[in-house]
C-alpha angles and dihedrals in degrees: 000000000000093000094067097066090045091054091048091049090050091052090050092049093048093050093049089051091049089050090051091049092052089048089055091052092046093051092047091049091050091047091051091053094045090050091048091052094049096046092049098040091115092058092042092056092049101041103030115021098034099023095117098037122110092022119169094254124051113258090241090066097048110111114249094244091057089046090054092048091051091050092051094048091046091049091050091050094050095041094051090047101053110018094076090056092047092050093050091049090051090047093051094044093053094051092048095053127082135213101032114169122240094252091051091049091048091053090048091053090049089051094052092046099049104025099034130066095351091060096049094043090056093045095052091045092053093050092048090051091051090053092046088053087061089056095049094048090049097048102030106022128231093310091052091049091053090049093058098034093083092053093048093046091046093053094050093044091048092055092047092051092049092048092046091052093048090046091054091048090048092050090052090048093049096046095080098031103065107108139175115268120257112288114259094012119115092230116180121213127354132325133217121200090229138003121258116262126242092259090069098043112030100060091060094052092043093051090047090054092050095047093046089049091049092051092046090049090053089056094049089046090055093049091048091049092055091047094052091071089078106013099071104154132047092247089062092066098090127141091252094050093046089048090050091050092050093047089051092062118108116257094254091052091048092053092050092050095045094049092047091054094044091048099044100050099052092038092050090050091048094050093048089048090051092052089050093047093050092045097048104030111052092182141066092300089074087075094061093100096050096083093046090050091053092046093050092045091051093046096047097041091056092041092054090057098041094046093050094050092044091053090050091050092050093047093049097033088232118121094184100057126178124187113340133170104239092203091065088062095052101044110080091195094069 
């Protein structure tokens, strides 16, 4: 009979240790984002906050549809830059506070489900699709862009619908499983009576891997299509010739290719790690990759926008840029 309390105490001790480990990861992720914001504040002021200032035409003469587009783009930039840090701070604060009531914890779980990973995944996908559209318009023209737009929009919409459905199912599952923490135990954060099964978690990660791979494959296909104009035989595909082709790309194209590679590889590793963690650790430790995913998504979504605008500014020698057609900067024939 005495072994049962010891086993229960061991479970409580292990769970508290796992919560502390996740808190360390959350704090490290938030610190990384805060450091990145501070060290890149000069670029952020130029390419986000003051991006549309000092335009050629007075703001009063800008058509309303262009004003609306500017406001939307500006909102996406600012949101992608700061929301990840805000989310991680809230996440860390909740799991370092004790004695939350069941309704408060239920609201917190709803918040993480609907305004967490699904929001940033969709945001990053939209930004990647916008950048891919620049490639397709450059290499294939407006007709080629229209041909591939349906596929790109369909891929992003499919992932969003899958994640939305899984989020609704997760919210229904969580509703009746939020419980009070063990009596007499200084338990930080919120408690579920059981951990979600693989059926509620794995589909989202798997779809995210497939969509990220599809978008990355589109980028590689575009680069290969441009290289085939001179590399016609298999013997032409040497390291030196491929390097020469890559170096011959315009600056905006190099930025798009570089960011795509630097985004896909860490995100692919993170998603695979998330699947492994959810499959192996059926406990609180399976959440250890969530703060890292939010930090990476916040980091890359803002980088995509800043790098693109910086490349435009360098190409045009104008650091206060208004509305420019990106394809004109990538096509050397124009």
